[in-house]
Every structure is written in structure tokens, then in C-alpha cells.
C-alpha positions in Angstrom: 111.8 107.3 98.1 113.3 108.1 100.8 111.6 110.0 103.1 114.2 113.2 103.2 114.0 112.8 99.8 110.1 114.8 99.9 109.8 118.6 100.7 106.7 119.8 102.5 104.4 120.5 99.9 105.2 117.7 97.3 103.2 114.8 96.4 103.1 111.2 96.8 101.2 108.0 97.8 100.9 105.1 100.1 101.6 101.4 99.1 98.1 101.5 97.8 98.7 104.1 95.4 96.4 107.0 97.1 98.2 110.0 96.9 98.6 111.9 99.1 100.5 115.1 100.5 103.2 115.9 101.8 103.4 118.4 105.4 106.7 117.8 107.3 109.9 115.7 106.9 111.8 114.9 108.8 115.2 112.6 107.9 113.3 109.0 108.3 110.2 110.0 108.2 107.4 112.4 106.3 104.1 113.5 107.7 100.9 113.6 104.7 97.1 114.1 104.4 95.3 113.4 101.9 91.5 115.7 101.6 89.2 115.4 104.3 91.3 114.1 106.5 93.0 117.8 107.3 94.0 117.0 111.5 95.1 113.5 110.9 98.3 113.0 109.3 99.8 110.1 107.2 104.0 109.0 108.8 105.7 107.5 106.2 109.3 105.7 106.9 112.1 104.9 105.7 111.9 101.5 106.8 107.7 99.8 106.9 105.6 102.1 105.0 108.2 104.2 102.4 106.4 107.0 100.1 105.8 106.0 96.1 106.8 108.8 94.3 104.3 109.9 91.5 104.6 109.7 88.2 103.3 112.6 86.2 100.9 111.5 82.8 98.7 113.7 81.0 95.7 113.9 82.9 98.0 115.2 85.6 100.1 117.5 83.4 95.7 118.9 82.3 95.5 119.5 85.7 97.8 122.3 86.3 96.8 123.7 82.7 99.5 122.6 80.6 99.1 122.6 76.9 100.1 120.1 73.9 102.1 122.0 71.9 103.3 119.2 69.7 104.5 116.2 68.4 108.1 115.5 68.7 110.0 113.0 65.6 107.8 110.5 67.0 103.8 110.6 67.3 103.0 109.1 70.9 106.2 111.2 72.7 104.7 114.3 72.7 105.7 117.2 74.9 103.7 119.8 76.6 104.1 123.3 77.2 103.2 125.5 80.8 103.2 129.1 79.6 104.0 131.1 83.0 104.9 135.1 81.1 108.5 135.0 79.9 109.2 131.4 81.0 107.8 128.0 79.8 108.5 125.3 81.0 107.8 122.4 78.6 108.1 118.4 79.8 109.2 116.4 77.1 107.6 112.8 77.4 110.1 111.4 75.3 112.7 112.2 76.8 111.2 112.7 80.4 113.1 116.3 81.7 111.7 118.6 82.0 112.8 122.1 80.4 113.2 125.6 81.4 113.0 129.2 79.2 113.9 132.3 80.3 113.8 135.1 78.4 114.9 138.4 79.6 115.3 141.9 79.2 118.9 143.5 80.0 119.3 147.4 79.5 117.4 146.8 76.0 118.9 143.2 75.4 116.9 140.0 75.4 118.7 137.2 77.7 117.9 134.0 76.7 118.2 130.9 79.3 117.9 127.3 79.1 118.2 124.4 81.8 116.5 120.8 81.3 116.3 118.9 83.8 115.3 115.2 84.9 111.8 114.5 85.6 109.7 111.3 85.7 107.7 112.0 88.9 105.5 114.7 89.9 107.3 115.7 93.7 110.3 115.6 91.2 108.5 118.8 88.9 107.3 120.4 92.3 110.9 120.9 93.7 112.3 121.8 90.1 109.1 124.7 89.9 110.5 125.4 93.6 114.8 125.8 92.2 113.2 127.7 89.4 111.2 130.5 91.4 107.7 128.5 91.0 107.2 127.9 94.6 103.2 128.6 94.4 102.6 126.8 91.4 104.4 123.7 93.1 102.5 123.9 96.6 99.1 124.7 94.4 99.9 121.5 92.0 96.8 119.3 91.8 96.5 115.2 91.4 
């Protein structure tokens, strides 16, 4: 993964799988910090110390209050839902995508819109949430 693929607040890991949160991003470098290391940032670069993505897991989703809602066609392909008011975020492990559904009232008429976005890693989900206007949720994501 390249440093420029990340945004401030995104979670990634170092080569040993240690999770860190990005604090600064440049063209070919990024700085990150982790709990008890504030003030002495970790430096990633595109050459020697590339950031590694963190795969979305059930534990991570549960830490962020996503709930299992049921099963799809196969018993091992369950999906997770996050209810944020009129928006419903659905992450299906089988398809590795996030589905956003939004219901909105317009002149007493309900408008329903949705979009599915490929998503396998935590930083991708965080960026999708930011694009959907859920910046606080993205920046306060727990690992």
C-alpha cells in the first residue's frame, strides 16, 4: 500500500501487524502514532517501511457497534449492519463491499438511494464513511 492512499485518521499497521493511526500524509511518506507513543510518530515511506492494510474482521466491527443482522444464501456469509439514523451501512463479508442505504423525505415523499462500494480493509471503510459525510464515525473508528 502506498502512503498517498491513506488519509489522516486512517488505521494501518507496520510490517509486524502493529496497528497505528495516521497523523500526517505526504506524497511518499506518512506519520502514524499508537497508544502510549504520542509525540514520537512512526514514519512510513513507500520504499523501506510501507504501511500495511488491516483487514476488516468481525471483532473490529463489533468494537464499532456493528451488529450481525442475519445470513445471506450461505451460512458462513453473514452481514453486519450499522444503523446511523436514516442511513444503514451494510458490510457483507461474502462480497467484501459496503452498501449504503439512505432514506430521505422530500416534500412528504420518501426518496431511497443506495450505493455499493468495494471494501476489504479498515482504511477503505473509513474513507467511504468520510465520503458519505460520516467523518466523526470514520475518525473515531476503533481497532
